[in-house]
N, C-alpha and C positions, 0 to 999 in steps of 0.2 A: 503849624507843626502838628503832626499826628503822633499820638502815643498809643502803643499796643501793649496790652497787659499779657504777660506770658503765664501760662498755666504751669503747674508742677510737672505735668507730663511733658510739656515742651522743654522745660529746663533740664529734665533728666535724660532727654534724648540727644542732648548736645554731645558732639564727638569728644572723646576723652583725649587729653593731652598725652603725647608719647613721652614716656620716661626713658631717657637714654641710658644705656649701660656704659660701663667704663670701656668695654670693648668697642662699642659703636663710636664713642667719642674719640678713642684712639685711632680708629679707621678714618674718621673725618680729618683728624689732625694729620695723619700720615698722607692722606690724599692731598691735602692743601700744601703740605711741604713738598711733595713730589711735583705738584703743579708749579710751585714757585721755582724749583730747581730746573724743571723742563723749560719754563718761560725764560730763565736766564740763558740757557743754551741757545734758545731761539734768538733772543736779543743780541747775543754775541756772534751770531751767524754760524754757530757750530752745527746746527741742524736746520732743516728746511721746514716750511709751514706744513708740508705733507707729513714729514717725519714727526713733527710736533703733534699733529692730529692723531697719528697712529699710536704714539706713546700715550697720549691722554686717553684714548679709547681703551688701551690696555690697562692703564691705571684705574679707570672706572671699574673694569672687570676684577682686578686684583684687590682693590681696597673696598669695593662695594659701598661707597658712601651713600648714606640715606638721603642726603641733601643734593645728590648729583643732578637732580632735575633743575635745581636752581643755579647750578654752575654753568657759565657760558661754554658753548661747544665750539 
């Protein structure tokens, strides 16, 4: 096993954690709820896969979730 000692300069250049605002957290929550409701419509056969994709694309634009890159497309 190799151990590497970090210098103070290396430690201070680490990326800062993002502090979420209440507005950002609300947008994430709203996006997830919209996704769940849209998925239910799809599962019940009330919308097609194509319509689901269109709706979810619009939801990403409307809610602008920060974590959208992690959500399946």
